N, C-alpha and C positions, 0 to 999 in steps of 0.2 A: 504494500500500500504506500502511495506517495504522500509526502507532506510538503507544505510550502517551505521554502528556505531562500536565503540570500547569500551570495558569495561574490568575491572580487577576483577577477582575472587580471593579472599583471605579468609583465615580462620585461626582459632587457633593461634591468636597472643600471648596469654598467657602473657600479659604485667605484668612486675614485678615478673616473676617467681623466686622462691627463690633459685634454684640450690643447693639443699641440698648435703651434703657430701663433701664440698669443703674446710673444715677447714684447711687441710694440704697443699692446693694449694698455690703457691706464690701469693702475693698481686696483681700484674698486671693481673694474670689469673682470680682471683676472681672478680676484678673490671670489666674486659672486659665481663665476663659472666653475671654479674648482670646488666650491661648496654646493653647487646646484644638485648634484646627484644625491647627496646626503639629505638635502632639504626635501627633495622629492620623496625619499624613503620615509622621512618623518611625517610628511603629509599623507602618505599611504596609510601609515599606522593610525593617524587621527581620523582619516576618512572611514576606515574600518570600524573604529570604536564609535564614532559619531553616528554612523548608519546601522550600527548593531548587526553587522554581517555575521554569519555563522562560521565561515572559514575563508581562507585566501589560497588561491593557486598561483604559483610563480613558475612561469614556463621558460626558465633558463636564462643564462647570462646575467646572474646576479652581480658578478664581479666583472671588471673589465679585463683582467689578466688571469691566466691560469695560476700563477703564483700570486694569489690575492694579497692585497695590502692588509696589514694588521688593523689599521684604522677601519677599513671596510668591514672586516670580519667582526670586530667589536661593535660597530654600529648596528649591524644586522642582529646580533645577539641581544643587544639592548632593546631594539624595537620589538623583536619577537617576544621578549620577556614582558613588555607592556601588553602585548596582545594576549599572552597567557593569563594575565591578571583579569582579562575581560572574557575569558573562555573562548577565544577565537583561535582556531587551529590554522596551521600553515603547512601547505604541501608544496614541495620543492623538487624540481629537476634542474640539473646543470646542463649548460650548452657548450658551444664550441669555444667561447671565451673563458669559461670557468670549468673545464672538465674535472672529473674527480681525481685525475692523475696529478693535478697541480698541487703545489706546496701550500699547506695551510697550518695555522696554529692549532694547538691542542686545546680547543674550547669545548665546553660542555653546552650542548644546545638545550633550550627549554623543552619541557615535555610535550608542548603543543606542536612541535615541529617534526614533520616527517620528510626525510630526504630519500628519494628513490635511487636505487643502485643502477649500475651500468651494464650488468651482465645480461639482463633480460627485462621484459616488461613486468612490472609489479603492480599490485593494486592494494588499496587501503580503504576502509570504511570512513566516511565523513559524516559527522553528526551535527544536528542543530545544537545551539548552545543550551537548549532545554533538554537535550539528551536523545531525541528521536533520530533514527537513522535517516539521513537525507540522500546520500549517494555513495557510490564507489568512485574513488579517484584512481586513475591508471596513469602510469608514467615510466619513463626510463631516462636516466641521465647519460651524458656523454662520458665515456671512460677516457678518451683522448680528444685532442682538439679537432681532428679531422675524422668525420664519420660520413662515409659515402653510401652506406647501406640504407635500404628502405626500412627504417625502424617501424613505421606504421604497419607494415605487412604482418608483424607478429602480434599486434594488439588484438585482444579478444575480450569480450565482456563476460562477466560472471552472472549467472541467471538470478541470483537471490537479491540483487540490488534494485531499488526503485528508480534510480537515475544513474546514468553513466557519464562521467566526465574524463576525457582523455587529454593528458598533457603531452605536447610534442614540440620539440624545438627543431624546426626543419623548414625546408623550402618546398612549398606546395606549387605544383605546375611550373617549376623552373623560373622563378623570378630572377631576372638577370642582374638586378641591382645588389643581390646578396650571394654569398658563396653557396654552392649547391650541396649543402650538408643535409643528411637525412632526407633525401628527395622522395617525393611521393606525388600522386595525382589526386586532385580534388574528387574525382569520380570514385576513387578508391575509398576515400574517407566517408563519403555520403552513401556508400553502397550498403551492403548487407551486414556490416560489422555490428550494428546495434547501439552505437554510442549516440548520446543525446547532445553532447557539447564537446567540441574539440577546442581546447584552450592552447592556442599556438603561440610560439615565440620565434625569434630570429629576424623576422621582417619588422622594421621599425616604423612602418606606416600602418595606422589603425585601419582595419577593413573587415567587413563581414563577407566571407566568400560564399556562404550558403546559409539558409535558414531551415530548420527542422529536417535533418539535424543541423545544428549551428556549427559552422566552421569559422573560427574567428581569430584574427591577429589583434591583440590589444595594443600593439605599438610599444614604444619605450616610454619610460616615465618622464624623461627630461631630454629635450633636444640637445645634441652635442656638437653640431656643426651646421654650416649653411644649408646643407641638403635636408636637414630635419626641421622644416619650418612648421609653424602653427602650434596649436595647443597639444600638449602631451600629457599622458596620465594613465589611468586604468579604466577598466569596465566593471560596473556593478551589475550583477545579474540577479533578477528576482524570478524564481521558479514557483509556479502555482502547483497545487496538488494535481491538477490536470496536465501538468508538464507544459504549460504555456510560459514562454520566456519573455521577459522585458529587459532589454539592455540599455543602460544609461552610462554616458561617459562622465568620468570624474577627473577634471584637470588637476594635475599635481605639480607642474613645472613652476620653477621660480624665475627662470630666465627663458624668454620666448624668442626664437629666431623667426624673423619676418622678412618679407620682401615686398616692396611697393614700387609701382611704376608711375611715372609722371611724364606727360607730353610737354615738349618745348614749343609746340605750336603757339604762335601769338606772343611769345616772350621775347622782348627786344633787347634786354641787357642782362649782364651777369648779376647785377644787384637785384633785379626783379626775379631772376631765377633763384637766387639764394633765399629771398623772402618766401617764395612759393615752396621751396624745399623745406624750409622751417615749418610751414603750415602742415606739410605732409608728416613731419616728425610728430607734431602735436596730435594729429589724427591717429597715427600708429600707436602712440602712447595711450590715447583714450580707448582704443579698441583692444588693448592688450590684457584686459581683465585684471588690472592691478599688478601685472608682472613687469619685471625689468625686460628691456628689449634690446636684442642685437639685430640691427637693421641693415639690409642691403637696399640701396636706392638705385633704380634703373631708369635712366632718361631715354625716352623714345619720341617718335613723331618727327615732323619736319619743321624747321624754323631757321631764322637768321643766325642763331647761335651755333648751328651745327659745325661750321668750319672752325670755330674757336674751341668747341668741345673735343675736336679731334686732336687738339694739342694736349698731351698728357699733363703738362704743368697746370693747365686750367682746371681740369677735373681734380687734380691733387690739391690745389689751393681751395677749391670749393669744399672738398671733403674735410680739409683741415679746419675750415671755418665752421662747418657743421659740428665737428667734434669739439672744438674749443668753445662753442657757444652754449654748451650744455653742461650743467653741474653734474658731477659724478660722485656725490658724497656717499660713502659707505653706509649701508643701512637704509637708504632712501631709494625711491623709485628713480630709475634713470633710463635713458635711451642712448645707445651708442651706435653710430653709423660706422660700420666696419668696412664698407665698400660703396663707392659711387661709380656706376658704369654708364657709359654713353653709347646707346645703340640707336643713334639718331640718323636722320637723313637731311640732305640739303633742301632748302626751300625751293622746290621745283614745280612748275606747272606742267605736269606731264602731258596734258592734252595739247598745249601749245608746243612743247618740246617735240612731240611726235610728228608735228607738221612743219617744224622749223627747218629751213634750208641752211644748216650750219654744221660745224663739226660735232657740236654737242647733240644736235638732233640726229645726225647720222649714227653717232655712237649709241644713243638711246635706242633707236630703231633696231640696230644690229643686235644689241644685247637682249632686247625683248624677243627677237626672232630666235636667237640661240637658246633662250630659256624655255622655249616651247618644243625644242627638238634636241633630245639628249645626244643623239648621234652627231648632229651638227656641232653641238657644244664640245664634245670630246675631240672631234677632228680639229676644230679651231684651236682648242687649248693645247693639244699635242703639237700642232704646228707652231704655236707661239712659244712653247718652252723647249723646242727641240735643240736649240743652241745650248742652253744651260744643261739640259738633260744629257747631252753628249759629253759634257765636261767630266773628266775622270773622277774627281772628288765629289762635286755637287751631285752628279748623277747617282753616285753610290749612296750618299747621305740622304737624299730626298726621293729615292726611287719609289718607296711605298706610297708617298703622298701623290707623286705625279702619276702613278698608275691608277690611283683612285679618282683623281680629278673631281673633288666634291662640287656639287652644284652651287653651294653657297659662295664659292670663290667668285662666280660670275656676278652674283648680287653685290658682294662686297666690293669687287672691282668697279662695278658701275657706280655705286654710291661714292666711292673714293674719288674717281675721276670727275664725275659731275659735281661733286662737292668742291673740288679744287677749282674747276672752271667757274663755278658760281662765286667762289670766294675771290677769284681774280677779277671778275666782273664788278663786284662790289667795291674793290679797292681802286679800280681804274676810273 
């Protein structure tokens, strides 16, 4: 007989992540980022206690390194002890970043913590805090960092459980953004295995791959680099006696990585551009739900400032102004612009240019014709580079790129030349 219960699905804590490449960042930024994974862990504990969950499942990569730091280990034991006081159990598997073969301190875990071994799939009963059996939890940790076998293939349910939760740290359907560890197919997980919920780890983007049975990546607790944008946290799952599931996202991050775009169209001066960029920073901070913000600003569109923005010194000075104009006091909310990129175009009236009897017009028409025919583009490009490609050293160093001849080269070349021509016209 099933009973209603509530649990948290979290994964990829990566405690004590080093956040490389921050040497030039201000001290408050470095400190906040280095502390952020621990802050997210503490928030996870408070969310579990506040929402009176029955148990937590952690689907791998609790630590960032196989030889986990002592600080990270002590922090986990401290938080798990708090959960023990509230009758909240914790079920853990280890992943590729923290396999069981890694070095660790001799610490005694609280009695509410279950760590699954690496030899084979194991299962344990999970109870409501009031004592009723809620589900069976199934899982298997990584014994070593690299696991290429299909671990899910050996997962099997036990008939006496009212609900089945499988924990798996792996790559479903070959996500190319992550290593192909413990690979498996979605169709395999939703087939005849009988599991009600697959609590996945390894992929850092939160996503529901399937419902009933649910196959879910919770994502990581805290964004750790520019690719991990947006809110990060865990999932809280309410299960009714009829096995109806309600999933809700609980944000836990203390520092949020964001990206915003802004068009330069209609902006006539660097001063005006800087003012509008400042407004974008205010908006990003307002929309960050009280978090500190690491922001990448991307300029796009066409406008008179394009030819100036093509000079690296201009974007560098603008970035410095944005960084220096914001207070970064420790303990207070801040926003730090770590990158300013210009993907802009010259202010060109393409309809007029297409009909124009000029060098620029001829260039534009030819480039547009090449962009519609890949064979023509490749033939044109190969003819253009044949002199350099035949050079003994250059040909060897750049052979792979010249063999590929990516189409974006054509667009970039068109924008560069037309931008230069437009800039010369403005100056003459």
